[in-house]
C-alpha positions in Angstrom: -12.7 91.5 68.7 -10.1 89.1 69.9 -8.1 86.4 67.9 -5.8 83.4 68.7 -3.5 83.9 65.8 -0.5 84.3 68.2 -1.5 81.4 70.4 0.4 78.3 69.2 -2.0 76.0 71.2 -4.8 77.2 68.9 -4.3 76.3 65.2 -6.1 78.7 62.8 -5.3 77.9 59.0 -4.3 80.7 56.5 -6.3 80.7 53.5 -4.7 81.0 50.0 -5.4 83.6 47.6 -6.4 81.3 44.9 -8.4 78.5 46.7 -11.8 79.8 48.1 -12.6 76.7 50.2 -13.0 76.9 54.1 -12.5 74.4 56.9 -15.5 72.6 58.2 -17.3 75.2 60.6 -18.6 72.4 62.7 -15.1 71.9 64.1 -14.6 75.3 65.1 -14.3 76.2 68.8 -17.4 77.9 70.1 -15.7 81.3 69.8 -16.0 80.6 66.2 -12.7 81.8 64.8 -12.1 79.4 61.8 -9.6 80.8 59.6 -7.7 84.0 58.4 -6.3 85.6 55.2 -7.6 85.2 51.6 -9.6 88.0 50.1 -13.2 89.3 49.9 -13.8 88.4 46.2 -17.4 87.6 45.4 -16.8 83.9 45.0 -15.0 83.7 48.3 -17.8 85.5 50.2 -20.4 83.4 48.6 -18.7 80.3 49.6 -18.5 81.4 53.1 -22.1 82.5 53.6 -23.2 79.1 52.2 -21.4 77.4 54.8 -22.2 79.6 57.7 -19.2 81.6 57.8 -18.6 85.5 57.7 -15.7 87.8 57.6 -15.3 90.1 60.8 -12.0 92.1 61.5 -10.6 95.3 62.3 -8.6 97.7 60.2 -5.2 96.4 61.2 -6.1 92.9 61.3 -5.9 90.2 58.5 -9.4 89.1 57.2 -10.8 86.8 60.0 -13.5 84.3 59.2 -16.1 83.2 61.7 -18.6 80.8 62.5 -19.7 81.2 66.2 -21.7 78.8 68.3 -24.3 79.4 69.2 -26.0 81.3 66.4 -28.8 83.9 66.5 -31.7 83.5 63.9 -35.0 85.2 63.3 -37.7 83.0 61.9 -39.9 85.7 60.0 -43.3 84.4 61.4 -41.8 84.9 65.0 -41.0 88.7 64.9 -42.3 90.1 68.1 -44.2 93.5 67.7 -44.8 94.9 71.2 -47.5 97.6 71.8 -45.2 100.5 71.8 -43.7 99.7 68.6 -47.1 98.7 67.0 -48.3 102.4 67.6 -45.1 103.6 65.8 -45.9 101.5 62.9 -49.7 102.4 62.8 -48.7 106.1 62.8 -47.1 105.7 59.4 -44.4 108.3 59.7 -41.8 106.0 58.2 -41.5 104.6 54.5 -39.6 101.8 53.4 -37.8 100.9 50.2 -35.4 98.0 49.2 -32.2 98.3 47.1 -32.6 102.0 46.2 -29.6 103.3 48.4 -27.4 100.3 49.1 -24.1 102.4 49.2 -25.5 105.0 51.3 -26.8 102.3 53.9 -23.6 100.5 54.2 -21.7 103.8 54.6 -24.2 104.8 57.4 -23.5 101.4 59.0 -19.7 101.9 58.9 -19.8 105.6 60.4 -22.5 104.8 63.1 -21.1 104.9 66.9 -21.5 101.7 68.7 -21.1 101.0 72.2 -17.8 99.2 73.1 -16.4 99.6 69.7 -13.6 102.0 69.2 -13.9 101.8 65.4 -16.2 100.2 62.7 -15.3 96.5 61.5 -16.8 97.6 58.3 -13.5 98.9 56.8 -13.2 100.2 53.3 -12.4 97.1 51.7 -15.4 95.4 53.2 -17.6 98.3 51.9 -16.2 97.8 48.5 -16.7 94.0 48.5 -20.3 94.2 49.5 -21.1 96.9 46.9 -19.6 94.4 44.4 -22.1 91.7 45.8 -24.9 94.2 45.5 -24.1 94.8 41.9 -24.2 91.2 41.2 -27.7 90.9 42.8 -26.5 89.0 46.0 -26.3 91.8 48.7 -29.4 93.8 49.4 -30.4 96.7 51.5 -33.5 98.1 53.2 -33.9 101.9 53.5 -36.2 103.5 55.8 -37.2 107.3 55.4 -38.8 109.9 57.5 -39.9 113.2 55.9 -38.2 112.2 52.8 -34.7 111.7 54.6 -33.0 108.3 55.0 -33.0 107.6 58.6 -32.3 104.0 59.0 -31.7 100.9 57.1 -29.9 97.4 57.0 -27.9 95.3 54.5 -27.1 91.7 54.0 -26.7 88.8 51.8 -29.4 86.5 50.2 -28.8 83.0 49.1 -31.3 80.0 48.9 -34.1 80.9 51.3 -31.7 82.6 54.0 -30.9 86.0 54.5 -27.7 86.6 56.2 -27.9 90.1 58.0 -24.8 92.0 58.3 -25.4 95.4 60.0 -28.1 98.2 60.6 -28.2 101.7 61.5 -30.7 104.3 63.2 -30.4 108.1 62.9 -33.7 108.4 64.7 -35.4 106.0 67.4 -36.9 102.8 65.9 -35.7 103.3 62.4 -33.6 100.1 62.1 -36.4 98.2 64.0 -38.7 99.4 61.1 -36.2 98.2 58.6 -35.9 94.7 60.2 -39.8 94.4 60.4 -40.2 95.3 56.7 -37.5 92.8 55.9 -38.9 90.1 57.9 -42.6 90.6 56.5 -41.2 90.7 53.0 -39.1 87.7 53.2 -41.9 85.9 55.1 -44.2 86.4 52.2 -41.5 84.8 49.9 -41.3 81.8 52.1 -37.7 82.5 53.5 -36.5 80.0 56.2 -34.7 82.5 58.5 -32.7 85.6 58.8 -29.3 84.9 60.3 -28.5 87.6 62.8 -25.1 86.1 63.7 -24.4 86.8 67.3 -26.7 87.4 70.3 -27.8 91.0 71.2 -30.6 91.8 73.6 -32.1 94.0 70.8 -32.3 91.3 68.5 -33.8 89.0 71.0 -36.4 91.5 72.1 -37.6 91.2 68.4 -38.0 87.5 68.5 -34.6 86.4 67.3 -33.7 83.0 69.0 -30.3 81.4 70.0 -29.6 78.1 68.0 -26.9 75.6 68.4 -24.4 75.9 65.5 -24.9 72.3 64.3 -28.7 73.0 64.0 -28.1 76.3 62.2 -25.8 74.5 59.7 -28.4 71.8 59.1 -31.0 74.4 58.5 -28.5 76.0 56.2 -27.8 73.0 54.3 -31.6 72.5 53.6 -32.1 76.1 52.4 -29.1 76.9 50.4 -30.3 74.7 47.3 -33.6 76.5 47.2 -34.1 79.1 44.5 -32.3 82.3 45.1 -33.9 85.8 44.7 -31.0 87.1 42.4 -31.0 90.5 41.1 -32.2 93.9 42.4 -35.0 93.9 45.0 -35.9 97.5 44.2 -39.6 96.2 43.2 -40.1 94.8 46.6 -42.9 96.9 48.5 -43.8 97.0 52.2 -46.5 98.5 54.2 -47.5 97.6 57.9 -50.7 95.7 58.1 -52.1 94.8 61.7 
C-alpha cells in the first residue's frame, strides 16, 4: 500500500472529525487515494460507500480513503462456473449461511496470510467499525461450512441494490469461491445490480468479474443507491446450488 501524503505536488485533503463529506471521487487520480483522516463512524462509512469510496490502510497509517480507476464489478448473472467448480458444487460437501457468524468471518479475514502483504489491512478499529455496521443491519457475512466447521466466508456492505465486497477467506480449497457463488446467486434473485470487488485480481476475474471505468461505475452507483436497501440481518437467506 502506498500513499502520497508526503508528496507536496499531490494534494490529499484531510477530513475533519465532525464533517463526514468526501471530495468528488471522479476527480481522484487513477491510483484512487482521495482523502485521509476522519474516523470510521457508521455515518462516514455509509457516506463513503454511497459515493464509491472505501477505507484501506495499514496499522501505522492514518485512515486512507480510496476510489481507484478502473473498478472491478461482478454482475450477478455473469458469474462463471467452470467444470471443475461445478463438480465441487454438485458434490454438496459445503453448506452456506448468511449473517450467522459475522464476527468470526471478519476476524478470519483479518488473520489469513496473503501474498505480498506483511500484515493485514483489517486492523482492530476496522473490525470494530464493521461489526457496528453489521449490528445496524448494513454489513453482512456469508459463512461456508464443511463437516460442521467454518472453513470460508466473506463480508461486505449492502446499500441500494449494490453489494460492496470487502474481504474473503478460505481455510480449505474453494470455500471462499462457494461463498462468492452463494452471494451472487442470492443477490441475483433479489435484483441486485452488481457486487463491487474494488480492485482487479485474477481470482475474481476468473469468476466473471469485469474491469469497469470509474466514471461508469459511479454512474451505475448513482442509479442503484436510491433503490430499496435490504436493511437488517440476512440470517433468513438460504442458498443451495442448482445447475
